[in-house]
C-alpha positions, 0 to 999 in steps of 0.5 A: 440083274443077278446080285453077287455081293450083299452088304449089311451095315450097322447104321445109315451113314456107314451104308452111304459110305460103303455104297459110295466107295463101291460105286467108284468101280462102275459096277451097279450098286443099290442101297436099301434103307431097312430090309426090303419087303419084296425082291424087286429088281436088284443090282450086282452089289446090294447094300442093306442099311440097318440101324443096329449099332447100339441096339440090344445084341439080340435085336441086332443079330435078328435084324442082321440075319433077316437082311442076310436072308433077303440078300440070299434070296437076291442071289448074293454069293459073297457077304460083308458086315460093315461097321464104323472105321473107329470100331464103335461098339460096347463090350457086349457088341454088336460087332462080334455077336453079329459077325458070329451069327452071320458066320454060323448062318453061312457055315464059314469058320473064319472071317477078317476084321479090318476097319481101316480107312486110310483116306480118312485117317483110320489105320491099323498097326500091330492090331491097334487102331489109329485115328490120324496119328492118335491111338483110338483111345487117345482120340476124341472117340474116347468120349463118344456119348454112346460108344466110348472107346477106351482101348485101341487094341482091336483084339482086346476089344473084340475078344469079349464079344465073341466065343471063338479065338481072336488072332492078328495078321500084322502089317509085316504079313500084309506087306509080304503079299497075297501068298504070305497073307493066305498062309497066315490065314491058313495057319490060324485056321489050323489053330482054330482062330476064327476071328482075324484082325488084319493090319492096314496102313495104306490103300495098297494094304487094302488091295492085298487084303481084298485080293487075298480074301476075295473068295471068303464067304464073309468079310467084315470091316469098314467100307474101305477094305471092300472098295477094291472087291468090285474091280477084282470080281469084274476082272474075273468076270463075276460082275459087270460094269455098266453105264450108270444112269445119272441119278435123278436129281431132287426137286427145286427147294431150299436146304437144311442142316440137321446135326445130332453128332457130338464128334470133335469134327462135327463140333468144328463143322458146326462152329465153322457154319455158325461163324458164317452167320447162318440161321441156327437153333441149338436144341436144349434137351431139357426143354425138349424133354419138358415141353416137346418140339413145338419151339424148334418147329415154330422157329423152323416155320419162320425161317426164310427160304433164301437161307439155309438154317442149321438145327443142332444138338452138337456140343462139347464132351463135358456138356454132353456128359452133364446132360446124359448124367441127368437124363440118361444116355439112352433118353438123351439120345432118343430125344435128339433123334426124335426132335431132328426127325420131327424137324426133317418131316416139317422141313419136307412138308414146308418144301425143303428138298436138300438135307444135310444130316450129321451123325449115324443115329441121327441119319437113321432116325431122319431116314426112317421118319422120311420113310426113305426105302432106297437111295440112289448114289450121287457125287461124293462130297468127301471120301465116304460121304456121297450125295444121295437121291430118294423119294419121300412122300411123293417128293424127290429129295437130295440127302447126304448122311455124314458120319460124325468124324468124316469131312473137313471143317467146312463140310456143310458149306462144301456139301451145298456147293458140290450139289449146286455145281 
């Protein structure tokens, strides 16, 4: 099948989020973990998951351009740079630098930035990003351990990351419809504005934006702004809906939960799961740094296959900061990722076949450790969080990769119930 749309994502949870929303259209979607080695059979909509959200800018840009070249080779005509709906980044990037590199490679002089996801409480008004009713900088994202967000204004966040001017298409413009929004883009292009933040407070706004921008070579944003594109292109005869073969299910086997996210929502989700009395092991980073992973791996080996254990590093912000102050931010993150990746490998080898993973960096580390290269998209547990099916070391497993802030408080139990129905 000829590929029409190619997306590049900065982490693995974002990739499953995007693929799940695109799949709602009925247009075939393929999700790749990392850049494929060869151009095998492709789908109309291809998503390439990279682990570059917190990578050095030069590395992130290089990997994104390599993904772009693979997507071009697959025949893609339209491209999407997907990042988190809370605009997770540092003052250097990687959102802006990657966007500018992709723009240069595609020869386009304007793109949009729209991380809104109203179904999950992410909205943009007058250029300011809200998480629920709180401005981004007043939400729990203020204390994110890797990308603390201390400003809610997307123009101010983006401007230091890019070389060309940043502008705004505000909610009043979007509410005026496609023609008015297109006029605003054209006006800003005449003024030399290359990077346009676009307001959106509801799904209707996202549909206006998608219809207006459907022919732009490159769009950027959260997954929700891309959700309407397959239907638009299908109606125009550019892509075709096709009966989707049921994703091949996982082998029989127990489930395990691995949580490295320290978001406020994941903390509540872990607390809810612990309250139900499930077997649990909390990772101590200082023990891991001094003695390695044998304690947790030994604990896992002793667990009954009748229960669903959770292994977690999730903690309150003050605990996370105290640990980072002693170990360093990068070292602390690397220890958690390595430990949970080792647990995933051990669990697979023990016969576990259902994996619930919380946290973008954790999801990337686990998927890479299991050598997963392609995911089939299954049923959604929550908006933007589908169950997926993959092959690892000759086994078929079910895996859900959850962004830290997504899902309700009983997400872990809900995920397992959904898969069993």
